[in-house]
C-alpha positions as CSV (number, residue, x, y, z in Angstrom):
1,X,100.9,114.9,77.1
2,X,98.6,114.6,80.2
3,X,101.2,112.4,81.9
4,X,104.0,114.8,81.2
5,X,102.0,117.8,82.6
6,X,101.1,115.8,85.8
7,X,104.8,114.8,86.1
8,X,105.9,118.4,86.2
9,X,102.9,119.6,88.3
10,X,104.0,117.1,91.0
11,X,107.8,116.9,90.3
12,X,108.6,120.6,90.3
13,X,107.4,121.3,93.8
14,X,108.9,118.0,95.0
15,X,112.3,118.8,93.7
16,X,112.1,122.5,94.8
17,X,111.5,121.1,98.2
18,X,114.4,118.8,97.9
19,X,116.7,121.6,96.7
20,X,115.5,123.9,99.6
21,X,116.0,121.1,102.1
22,X,119.5,120.5,100.9
23,X,120.4,124.2,101.0
24,X,118.9,124.6,104.5
25,X,121.0,121.6,105.7
26,X,124.1,123.1,104.1
27,X,123.5,126.4,106.0
28,X,122.5,128.4,103.0
29,X,119.7,131.0,103.2
30,X,116.6,130.0,101.1
31,X,116.3,132.2,98.0
32,X,113.1,130.9,96.5
33,X,113.6,132.3,92.9
34,X,116.9,130.5,92.7
35,X,115.4,127.3,94.2
36,X,112.5,127.5,91.7
37,X,114.9,127.7,88.8
38,X,117.1,125.0,90.1
39,X,114.1,122.7,91.0
40,X,112.6,123.1,87.6
41,X,115.8,122.5,85.7
42,X,116.4,119.4,87.9
43,X,113.0,118.2,87.3
44,X,113.5,118.5,83.5
45,X,116.7,116.5,83.7
46,X,115.0,113.8,85.8
47,X,112.2,113.6,83.2
48,X,114.7,113.2,80.4
49,X,116.5,110.4,82.3
50,X,113.3,108.7,83.1
51,X,112.2,108.9,79.4
52,X,115.4,107.1,78.1
53,X,114.6,103.8,76.5
54,X,117.0,101.9,78.9
55,X,116.2,100.2,82.1
56,X,117.0,103.2,84.3
57,X,115.2,102.3,87.5
58,X,116.9,104.4,90.2
59,X,119.3,106.1,87.8
60,X,117.4,109.3,87.9
61,X,117.7,109.4,91.7
62,X,121.5,108.9,91.7
63,X,121.9,111.6,88.9
64,X,119.6,114.0,90.8
65,X,121.6,113.6,94.1
66,X,124.9,114.2,92.3
67,X,123.4,117.2,90.3
68,X,122.0,118.7,93.5
69,X,125.4,118.3,95.2
70,X,127.1,119.9,92.1
71,X,124.5,122.8,92.2
72,X,125.3,123.5,95.9
73,X,129.0,123.4,95.3
74,X,128.9,125.8,92.4
75,X,126.2,128.1,93.6
76,X,127.3,128.5,97.2
77,X,130.4,128.6,99.4
78,X,129.7,125.3,101.0
79,X,132.4,122.7,101.0
80,X,132.3,119.7,98.7
81,X,131.7,117.3,101.6
82,X,128.9,119.3,103.1
83,X,127.3,119.7,99.7
84,X,127.3,115.9,99.1
85,X,126.0,115.2,102.6
86,X,123.3,117.8,102.2
87,X,122.3,116.4,98.8
88,X,122.3,112.7,100.0
89,X,120.3,113.6,103.2
90,X,117.8,115.6,101.2
91,X,117.0,112.8,98.7
92,X,117.1,110.2,101.5
93,X,114.6,112.2,103.4
94,X,112.4,112.5,100.2
95,X,112.6,108.7,99.7
96,X,111.7,108.0,103.4
97,X,108.7,110.4,103.2
98,X,107.5,108.8,100.0
99,X,107.6,105.3,101.6
100,X,106.0,106.5,104.8
101,X,103.3,108.5,103.1
102,X,102.4,105.8,100.6
103,X,102.4,102.9,103.1
104,X,100.3,105.0,105.5
105,X,97.8,106.0,102.9
106,X,97.2,102.4,101.8
107,X,97.1,101.0,105.3
108,X,94.6,103.6,106.5
109,X,92.3,103.5,103.4
110,X,92.7,99.8,102.7
111,X,92.7,100.5,99.0
112,X,94.5,98.4,96.4
113,X,97.7,100.0,95.3
114,X,97.4,98.7,91.8
115,X,94.2,100.8,91.3
116,X,96.4,103.9,92.0
117,X,99.3,102.8,89.9
118,X,97.0,102.4,87.0
119,X,95.5,105.9,87.4
120,X,98.3,108.4,86.9
121,X,96.4,111.3,88.3
122,X,95.6,109.6,91.5
123,X,99.2,108.4,91.9
124,X,100.6,111.9,91.5
125,X,98.0,113.4,94.0
126,X,99.2,110.9,96.6
127,X,102.7,112.1,96.3
128,X,101.9,115.9,96.7
129,X,102.1,115.8,100.5
130,X,105.8,114.9,100.4
131,X,106.5,117.9,98.3
132,X,104.7,120.1,100.8
133,X,106.5,118.4,103.7
134,X,110.0,118.9,102.0
135,X,109.3,122.6,101.7
136,X,108.1,122.9,105.2
137,X,111.0,121.0,106.6
138,X,113.4,123.2,104.7
139,X,111.8,126.3,106.2
140,X,111.9,124.8,109.7
141,X,115.5,123.8,109.3
142,X,116.5,127.3,108.0
143,X,114.9,128.8,111.1
144,X,116.7,126.5,113.6
145,X,120.0,126.3,111.8
146,X,120.9,129.9,111.2
147,X,122.1,130.3,107.6
148,X,125.3,132.0,106.6
149,X,124.3,135.2,104.9
150,X,127.4,135.1,102.7
151,X,126.9,131.5,101.6
152,X,125.6,132.2,98.1
153,X,128.2,132.8,95.3
154,X,125.5,133.7,92.6
């Protein structure tokens, strides 16, 4: 139960940031209520996929990318190509941030990564900065790339 709670406490902001980042890249105004609902729904789907008894390493990332693209296509007036590019770029940015933050943390602190992998709370705390950065990047992108006010269909 504790692992599930920690997963959602870290996962929802991270996926909200990823959804917001994708929308900002697609030129869609950031509507935080819709982003919160979409981020929560996508996090639940990711949790279900990761809970499957099969070897699904990476499957949740592919599914999440496709689902984000589908969400952008259905909820906005963005083209299919732009939606897929925005979704792919969003999850690619998240993956790069995760790699850079984790590698930097362990390089700076000189701590053993296995200690953190065995402590689920510490592992989830290390990944919170990437959630914050994804949200911050989305806001910055939406300021520089002026969103189309009529981009939302819902």
